[in-house]
C-alpha positions as CSV (number, residue, x, y, z in Angstrom):
1,X,-14.4,48.4,-21.7
2,X,-16.3,51.1,-19.7
3,X,-13.5,53.7,-20.6
4,X,-15.0,53.0,-24.4
5,X,-18.6,53.1,-23.2
6,X,-17.5,56.4,-21.7
7,X,-16.4,57.9,-24.8
8,X,-19.6,56.3,-26.6
9,X,-21.8,58.1,-24.2
10,X,-20.1,61.6,-24.4
11,X,-20.1,61.5,-27.7
12,X,-24.0,60.8,-27.9
13,X,-24.5,63.5,-24.9
14,X,-22.3,66.5,-26.9
15,X,-24.2,65.5,-30.1
16,X,-27.7,66.0,-28.5
17,X,-26.4,69.1,-26.5
18,X,-25.1,70.5,-30.1
19,X,-28.3,69.8,-31.8
20,X,-30.4,71.6,-29.1
21,X,-27.9,74.9,-29.0
22,X,-28.4,74.4,-32.8
23,X,-32.4,74.4,-32.8
24,X,-32.0,77.6,-30.3
25,X,-29.9,79.6,-32.6
26,X,-32.2,79.2,-35.3
27,X,-34.9,80.2,-33.8
28,X,-33.6,83.5,-32.6
29,X,-33.2,84.6,-35.9
30,X,-36.0,86.2,-36.4
31,X,-38.3,88.1,-39.4
32,X,-36.4,91.9,-38.6
33,X,-33.2,90.4,-38.9
34,X,-34.3,88.6,-42.3
35,X,-36.3,91.7,-43.7
36,X,-32.5,93.8,-42.6
37,X,-30.8,91.1,-45.0
38,X,-33.3,91.6,-48.0
39,X,-32.9,95.4,-47.7
40,X,-29.2,95.7,-47.9
41,X,-29.4,93.7,-51.1
42,X,-32.0,95.5,-52.7
43,X,-29.6,98.5,-53.9
44,X,-27.6,96.0,-55.6
45,X,-30.4,94.4,-57.4
46,X,-31.8,98.1,-58.6
47,X,-28.4,98.9,-59.9
48,X,-28.0,95.7,-61.8
49,X,-31.3,96.2,-63.5
50,X,-30.1,99.9,-64.4
51,X,-27.3,98.6,-65.9
52,X,-29.1,95.9,-68.0
53,X,-31.5,98.5,-69.1
54,X,-29.0,100.4,-71.3
55,X,-28.7,97.7,-73.3
56,X,-30.0,97.8,-77.4
57,X,-33.0,96.6,-78.5
58,X,-31.3,94.4,-80.8
59,X,-29.8,92.8,-77.6
60,X,-33.1,92.6,-75.8
61,X,-34.6,90.7,-78.6
62,X,-31.9,88.3,-78.9
63,X,-32.1,87.7,-75.1
64,X,-35.8,87.4,-75.4
65,X,-35.7,84.6,-78.0
66,X,-32.9,82.9,-76.1
67,X,-35.1,82.4,-73.1
68,X,-38.3,81.6,-75.2
69,X,-36.2,78.8,-76.7
70,X,-34.5,77.8,-74.0
71,X,-37.4,77.2,-71.3
72,X,-37.6,73.4,-72.2
73,X,-33.9,72.7,-71.3
74,X,-34.5,74.9,-68.2
75,X,-37.4,72.5,-67.0
76,X,-34.9,69.6,-67.7
77,X,-32.5,70.7,-65.8
78,X,-34.8,71.4,-62.6
79,X,-36.4,68.1,-62.6
80,X,-33.1,66.7,-62.2
81,X,-31.7,68.6,-59.4
82,X,-35.5,67.7,-57.7
83,X,-34.9,64.1,-58.2
84,X,-31.2,64.6,-56.7
85,X,-32.3,66.5,-53.7
86,X,-34.5,63.7,-53.1
87,X,-31.0,62.2,-52.0
88,X,-32.7,59.6,-48.8
89,X,-34.7,57.3,-51.2
90,X,-31.5,56.0,-52.5
91,X,-30.1,52.5,-52.0
92,X,-26.8,52.0,-50.0
93,X,-26.7,55.1,-47.2
94,X,-26.2,54.6,-44.0
95,X,-29.1,54.5,-41.4
96,X,-29.2,57.9,-39.5
97,X,-31.3,57.9,-36.2
98,X,-33.2,60.8,-38.0
99,X,-34.2,58.4,-41.0
100,X,-35.7,55.9,-38.6
101,X,-39.0,55.7,-37.1
102,X,-39.0,53.9,-33.6
103,X,-41.1,52.0,-30.8
104,X,-40.5,51.1,-27.6
105,X,-42.5,48.2,-25.6
106,X,-42.1,46.6,-22.7
107,X,-41.3,42.6,-22.7
108,X,-41.7,40.1,-19.6
109,X,-38.7,37.8,-20.9
110,X,-35.6,37.6,-18.8
111,X,-36.9,39.6,-15.8
112,X,-38.1,42.4,-17.9
113,X,-36.5,44.5,-20.6
114,X,-37.5,46.9,-23.3
115,X,-37.5,46.4,-27.2
116,X,-36.7,48.9,-29.4
117,X,-38.2,48.6,-33.0
118,X,-36.8,50.7,-35.7
119,X,-38.3,50.9,-39.5
120,X,-37.4,53.4,-42.3
121,X,-39.4,56.4,-42.7
122,X,-41.6,56.6,-46.0
123,X,-39.5,56.6,-49.3
124,X,-36.3,56.0,-47.3
125,X,-33.8,53.2,-47.8
126,X,-30.8,52.5,-45.6
127,X,-28.8,50.1,-43.9
128,X,-28.2,49.8,-40.4
129,X,-24.1,49.5,-41.0
130,X,-23.4,49.2,-37.6
131,X,-24.9,46.3,-35.5
132,X,-25.0,47.9,-32.3
133,X,-26.9,50.9,-31.4
134,X,-25.8,53.4,-29.3
135,X,-27.6,53.5,-25.8
136,X,-27.7,55.9,-22.5
137,X,-30.2,56.9,-19.8
138,X,-29.8,60.5,-19.3
139,X,-26.5,62.2,-19.4
140,X,-24.4,60.4,-16.7
141,X,-21.8,58.2,-17.7
142,X,-23.3,55.6,-15.4
143,X,-26.7,55.5,-17.6
144,X,-24.3,54.1,-20.9
145,X,-25.7,50.9,-21.9
146,X,-23.3,48.2,-22.2
147,X,-23.3,45.9,-25.3
148,X,-23.7,42.3,-24.7
149,X,-22.8,40.8,-28.5
150,X,-26.6,39.2,-29.0
151,X,-27.9,39.5,-32.2
152,X,-25.6,40.8,-34.8
153,X,-26.6,40.6,-38.4
154,X,-24.6,43.3,-40.5
155,X,-25.7,45.0,-41.9
156,X,-29.5,45.3,-41.8
157,X,-31.6,46.6,-45.0
158,X,-34.7,49.0,-43.9
159,X,-37.0,49.7,-46.2
160,X,-40.8,49.6,-46.4
161,X,-42.2,47.2,-43.8
162,X,-38.7,45.9,-43.0
163,X,-37.9,46.2,-39.2
164,X,-35.2,45.7,-36.9
165,X,-34.6,45.2,-33.2
166,X,-32.5,45.9,-30.3
167,X,-33.3,44.7,-26.6
168,X,-32.7,47.1,-23.5
169,X,-32.3,45.8,-19.9
170,X,-32.0,48.9,-18.0
171,X,-31.1,47.3,-14.4
172,X,-28.9,44.4,-14.2
173,X,-27.7,44.5,-10.7
174,X,-29.4,42.5,-7.9
175,X,-29.1,45.5,-5.2
176,X,-32.1,47.4,-4.4
177,X,-32.3,51.0,-5.9
178,X,-31.1,52.5,-9.1
179,X,-32.0,55.8,-10.7
180,X,-35.3,56.0,-12.5
181,X,-35.8,57.6,-15.9
182,X,-39.0,57.8,-18.2
183,X,-36.7,58.1,-21.2
184,X,-33.8,56.6,-23.2
185,X,-31.7,58.2,-25.9
186,X,-30.8,55.8,-29.0
187,X,-28.2,56.9,-32.0
188,X,-27.4,54.1,-35.0
189,X,-23.8,55.0,-34.2
190,X,-21.3,56.7,-31.8
191,X,-20.9,59.9,-34.1
192,X,-24.8,60.3,-35.3
193,X,-25.6,63.7,-34.7
194,X,-29.3,63.2,-34.2
195,X,-29.7,60.7,-31.3
196,X,-33.3,60.4,-30.6
197,X,-34.9,60.4,-26.9
198,X,-37.8,58.0,-27.0
199,X,-40.5,57.9,-24.2
200,X,-40.7,54.5,-22.5
201,X,-43.7,52.6,-21.4
202,X,-43.0,53.0,-18.0
203,X,-40.4,54.4,-15.6
204,X,-37.4,52.7,-15.6
205,X,-35.1,52.0,-12.8
206,X,-31.5,51.7,-14.2
207,X,-28.4,50.5,-12.5
208,X,-25.9,49.0,-15.1
209,X,-27.8,48.7,-18.2
210,X,-26.9,46.5,-21.3
211,X,-28.2,46.3,-24.9
212,X,-28.4,43.6,-27.5
213,X,-27.2,44.4,-31.1
214,X,-29.5,44.8,-33.8
215,X,-31.5,42.1,-35.4
216,X,-34.6,41.0,-37.6
217,X,-35.0,38.0,-35.4
218,X,-36.9,39.6,-32.3
219,X,-36.1,36.6,-30.0
220,X,-32.4,37.2,-30.5
221,X,-32.8,40.6,-28.5
222,X,-33.5,39.4,-25.3
223,X,-30.9,40.7,-23.1
224,X,-29.0,38.5,-20.7
225,X,-25.7,38.6,-18.9
226,X,-23.2,35.9,-19.8
């Protein structure tokens, strides 16, 4: 099981690193580069305009008439495109981490744990098709939370005010010590390219953490080793 969890953690951490690197690359592209790109395209555009200007008056008039009568059709096409681009409002899609808003609260049952509540962002309807989130404290494989199989409705539809819960116990050992963390990383799937880093309500001491499945019933997500 630990080898499977190691693979899960590695994918989660690599996804987070890739997203950070992509953000850095995008930021590095400054206005000068965009200006250079625009100026290099200008001569071609000017040349095309000159060639088009050599047409007869008859062609210009015909083109003008077509443009005038075709305005309604063009507008309709744009409306359809805008509707398709709204994408995330459609039904049937799987929830990505960036489709959801998360809140983390500290709970006292079972010696103390963190409850994560997930809710779809405004205008989004999606499904938690994978019933166990991928959870990690930091990038160390020892920080990967083991699933304990509690809860487990599949799939869970999130839209509007509907929410799903998962419980995380950061320390399951009886020994003293552990590693302290102020954030937890969570993904909806092992391959999620946009895992979320959530601020914890207090500093967590982590040693062999565990996590429950998603559930619409908060009482099913109190993490307990069996």
